[in-house]
C-alpha positions as CSV (number, residue, x, y, z in Angstrom):
1,X,0.2,0.1,-0.1
2,X,1.7,3.4,-1.1
3,X,1.3,6.5,1.0
4,X,-1.5,8.0,-1.2
5,X,-3.4,4.9,-1.0
6,X,-3.3,5.4,2.9
7,X,-4.2,9.1,2.7
8,X,-7.3,8.1,0.4
9,X,-8.3,5.4,2.9
10,X,-8.0,7.7,5.8
11,X,-10.0,10.5,4.0
12,X,-12.6,7.8,2.9
13,X,-13.0,7.0,6.5
14,X,-13.3,10.3,7.7
15,X,-16.0,11.6,5.0
16,X,-18.3,8.1,5.6
17,X,-18.2,8.5,9.3
18,X,-21.5,9.8,10.3
19,X,-20.1,11.0,13.6
20,X,-17.5,13.3,11.8
21,X,-18.9,14.5,8.5
22,X,-22.4,15.4,7.4
23,X,-24.3,15.9,4.1
24,X,-24.4,19.2,2.7
25,X,-25.3,20.9,-0.3
26,X,-23.3,23.3,-2.3
27,X,-24.7,26.2,-4.5
28,X,-22.2,28.0,-6.6
29,X,-22.1,31.8,-6.6
30,X,-25.5,32.9,-8.6
31,X,-26.7,29.6,-8.8
32,X,-30.4,28.3,-8.1
33,X,-31.8,25.0,-7.0
34,X,-30.9,23.3,-10.4
35,X,-27.1,24.0,-9.5
36,X,-27.0,22.6,-6.2
37,X,-24.8,19.5,-5.6
38,X,-24.9,17.1,-2.8
39,X,-21.4,17.1,-0.5
40,X,-19.9,15.9,2.2
41,X,-18.6,18.3,4.9
42,X,-16.4,18.3,7.9
43,X,-16.8,21.3,10.0
44,X,-13.3,22.0,10.8
45,X,-13.2,25.1,13.1
46,X,-15.7,27.3,14.4
47,X,-15.3,30.7,16.1
48,X,-12.0,32.3,16.9
49,X,-10.0,29.2,16.9
50,X,-6.2,29.0,15.9
51,X,-5.6,27.1,13.1
52,X,-1.8,25.8,12.6
53,X,1.2,25.8,15.0
54,X,3.0,28.4,16.6
55,X,5.3,29.7,13.7
56,X,5.2,32.1,10.9
57,X,2.6,30.3,9.0
58,X,0.2,30.3,11.7
59,X,-3.2,31.6,10.7
60,X,-5.7,33.2,13.0
61,X,-9.1,34.0,12.1
62,X,-11.5,36.4,14.1
63,X,-14.9,34.3,13.8
64,X,-16.5,32.3,11.0
65,X,-16.1,28.6,10.4
66,X,-14.1,26.3,8.0
67,X,-15.7,23.6,6.6
68,X,-13.8,20.8,4.7
69,X,-15.9,20.1,1.4
70,X,-15.4,16.5,-0.5
71,X,-17.6,15.9,-3.7
72,X,-17.4,19.4,-5.5
73,X,-15.3,22.0,-6.9
74,X,-16.2,24.9,-4.6
75,X,-15.8,28.7,-5.2
76,X,-15.5,31.9,-3.1
77,X,-19.0,33.1,-3.1
78,X,-20.9,29.9,-3.1
79,X,-23.0,28.7,-0.1
80,X,-23.0,25.3,1.7
81,X,-26.1,24.4,3.5
82,X,-25.7,21.8,6.4
83,X,-29.1,20.9,7.8
84,X,-30.6,24.3,8.3
85,X,-27.6,26.5,8.4
86,X,-26.1,28.2,5.5
87,X,-22.5,29.3,5.3
88,X,-21.2,31.8,2.3
89,X,-17.7,31.0,1.3
90,X,-15.7,34.0,1.8
91,X,-11.9,34.0,0.2
92,X,-10.8,31.4,-2.3
93,X,-10.9,27.7,-1.0
94,X,-7.8,26.2,-0.6
95,X,-7.8,22.7,-2.2
96,X,-5.2,19.8,-0.7
97,X,-3.4,18.6,-4.0
98,X,-3.1,15.0,-2.2
99,X,-6.7,14.2,-1.3
100,X,-8.6,16.9,-3.4
101,X,-10.5,18.3,-0.4
102,X,-11.3,21.8,-0.4
103,X,-11.0,23.9,2.8
104,X,-13.3,26.8,3.0
105,X,-13.7,30.0,5.3
106,X,-17.3,30.8,5.5
107,X,-19.3,33.5,7.3
């Protein structure tokens, strides 16, 4: 099993686990009901949490939510609905090159 196989298996396990991930609906910017895509999401961080280590690359956010998305290419200005809550994507989502997962900063 290669390193990429191990990563793929881990990502699949996280996104198929009902305790860690949930179903969501992504609507692209300016899109409507016909443009909606069902995706799997993991809410990665909420509120004023620090993301990263204490180094020059540390990222701090003053509020908002970070959501990892699997199953669609997402864009700034799009919306992710999880249950009855809607999150608007602010800033360009970051795509992990190995997993294809998009991390979105949402308001």
